[in-house]
C-alpha positions as CSV (number, residue, x, y, z in Angstrom):
1,X,65.2,-22.6,61.5
2,X,67.1,-22.6,58.1
3,X,70.8,-21.8,58.0
4,X,70.8,-20.0,54.6
5,X,67.7,-17.7,55.4
6,X,69.4,-16.6,58.7
7,X,72.5,-15.7,56.9
8,X,70.7,-13.9,54.4
9,X,68.8,-12.1,57.3
10,X,72.0,-11.3,59.0
11,X,73.5,-9.9,55.8
12,X,70.5,-7.5,55.7
13,X,70.5,-6.4,59.3
14,X,74.4,-5.9,58.8
15,X,73.7,-3.5,55.8
16,X,71.0,-1.6,57.7
17,X,73.6,-1.3,60.6
18,X,76.3,-0.1,58.2
19,X,73.8,2.4,56.6
20,X,72.8,4.1,59.6
21,X,76.0,4.1,61.5
22,X,74.7,2.7,64.6
23,X,76.0,-0.4,66.3
24,X,73.5,-0.7,68.7
25,X,69.8,-1.5,67.5
26,X,68.6,1.1,69.8
27,X,69.2,4.9,69.3
28,X,71.2,6.3,72.3
29,X,69.6,9.3,73.7
30,X,72.2,12.1,75.0
31,X,71.0,11.8,78.6
32,X,71.3,8.3,78.4
33,X,74.8,8.4,77.1
34,X,75.9,11.3,79.5
35,X,74.9,9.1,82.5
36,X,76.5,5.9,81.2
37,X,79.8,8.0,80.6
38,X,80.0,9.7,83.9
39,X,79.1,6.3,85.8
40,X,81.6,4.3,83.8
41,X,84.5,6.5,82.6
42,X,85.3,8.6,85.9
43,X,86.4,5.6,88.0
44,X,90.4,6.9,88.3
45,X,89.9,10.3,87.4
46,X,90.1,13.4,89.6
47,X,86.9,15.3,90.9
48,X,88.2,18.5,89.4
49,X,88.5,16.9,85.9
50,X,84.9,15.5,86.5
51,X,83.7,18.9,87.2
52,X,85.4,20.3,84.2
53,X,83.8,17.6,82.1
54,X,80.3,18.3,83.4
55,X,80.8,21.9,82.8
56,X,81.6,21.1,79.3
57,X,78.6,18.6,78.8
58,X,76.2,21.6,80.5
59,X,77.6,24.1,77.8
60,X,76.8,21.6,75.2
61,X,73.4,20.9,76.3
62,X,72.6,24.7,76.7
63,X,74.0,25.7,73.2
64,X,73.1,22.7,71.1
65,X,70.8,20.7,73.0
66,X,71.4,17.5,71.6
67,X,68.6,14.7,71.7
68,X,70.6,11.8,70.3
69,X,74.1,10.8,70.5
70,X,74.2,10.1,66.6
71,X,73.3,13.8,66.1
72,X,77.0,14.7,66.8
73,X,78.6,14.9,63.5
74,X,81.4,16.9,61.9
75,X,79.2,19.4,60.8
76,X,77.4,19.7,64.4
77,X,80.9,20.0,65.9
78,X,81.9,22.7,63.6
79,X,78.7,24.7,64.2
80,X,79.2,24.1,68.2
81,X,82.7,25.6,67.6
82,X,81.6,28.6,65.7
83,X,79.0,29.3,68.3
84,X,81.6,29.3,71.0
85,X,83.9,31.7,69.2
86,X,81.2,33.8,68.3
87,X,80.2,34.2,71.8
88,X,83.7,35.4,72.6
89,X,85.0,32.5,74.4
90,X,88.8,32.3,75.0
91,X,90.5,30.1,72.4
92,X,91.9,28.1,75.2
93,X,88.3,27.4,76.5
94,X,87.2,26.4,73.3
95,X,89.9,24.0,72.9
96,X,89.2,22.6,76.3
97,X,85.5,21.8,75.3
98,X,86.7,20.3,72.2
99,X,89.0,18.1,74.0
100,X,86.3,17.0,76.4
101,X,83.8,16.3,73.7
102,X,86.6,14.2,71.9
103,X,87.2,12.3,74.8
104,X,83.6,11.3,75.2
105,X,83.1,10.5,71.6
106,X,86.1,8.2,71.8
107,X,84.6,6.4,74.6
108,X,81.1,6.1,72.8
109,X,83.0,4.6,69.8
110,X,84.9,2.2,72.1
111,X,81.5,1.4,73.8
112,X,80.0,0.7,70.5
113,X,77.5,3.4,70.7
114,X,79.0,5.0,67.5
115,X,80.3,3.5,64.7
116,X,83.1,6.0,64.1
117,X,84.6,8.9,65.5
118,X,83.2,12.4,63.8
119,X,86.3,14.4,62.6
120,X,87.3,17.5,64.7
121,X,88.3,20.7,63.0
122,X,92.0,21.6,63.3
123,X,92.7,24.1,66.0
124,X,93.6,27.5,64.4
125,X,96.3,29.4,66.2
126,X,96.4,33.0,66.3
127,X,99.4,34.2,64.0
128,X,99.8,37.4,66.0
129,X,100.7,35.3,69.0
130,X,103.3,33.0,67.5
131,X,105.2,36.3,66.2
132,X,108.4,36.6,67.9
133,X,108.5,40.0,70.0
134,X,111.6,41.8,71.1
135,X,112.4,40.9,74.7
136,X,113.3,44.7,76.0
137,X,114.5,47.8,74.2
138,X,118.3,48.3,73.0
139,X,120.3,50.5,75.3
140,X,121.6,53.6,74.4
141,X,125.3,54.5,73.9
142,X,125.1,56.6,77.2
143,X,124.1,53.6,79.0
144,X,126.3,51.6,77.5
145,X,129.3,54.0,78.5
146,X,128.1,54.0,82.3
147,X,128.2,50.0,82.1
148,X,131.7,50.2,80.9
149,X,132.6,52.7,83.7
150,X,131.2,50.5,86.5
151,X,133.6,47.4,85.2
152,X,135.9,46.3,88.1
153,X,137.8,43.9,86.0
154,X,139.2,44.5,82.7
155,X,137.8,41.3,81.3
156,X,134.3,42.1,82.1
157,X,135.0,45.6,80.0
158,X,136.1,43.1,76.9
159,X,132.9,40.9,77.5
160,X,130.8,44.1,77.6
161,X,132.4,45.4,74.3
162,X,132.1,42.3,72.4
163,X,128.4,42.2,73.4
164,X,127.8,45.8,72.4
165,X,129.4,44.9,68.9
166,X,127.4,42.0,68.6
167,X,124.0,43.8,69.7
168,X,124.0,42.6,73.1
169,X,123.1,39.1,72.4
170,X,124.0,36.9,75.4
171,X,123.6,33.8,73.3
172,X,126.3,34.8,71.3
173,X,128.6,35.6,74.4
174,X,128.0,32.5,75.8
């Protein structure tokens, strides 16, 4: 009934909310969040996308078994990723699972189920895959001579000689 006391209690409640990281008074269970997410998020999404996200949630539940939405922290996400990699999941699959989880958690923040988005570890790319490889083997001198003999027009022979001298790089010829 007193404004001063009400403001004081509101400040205490706000401090409690900030300390726990929750926006709702009640703790949202994972199963409730999943149900709400699937009911409200997938209105305009394709059926295959919904199926993929459902499969991701099934993997999350089978591996990590979250009971509350607030259990999903940066550490939890890192542990989940390590388990996926340890189990031999391809990096594209791990990335897909992380993207689906990130989408769901962003939605949870928008719906005020979570106060803030947990940080996701950066995607590590394989250095060996980024390395540029030779596109083919270099031709031998004998093969080059046969190509020159097969030329019908003299300009083709000039082009081939220029390519041979430049290491047969088509980009330089163009």
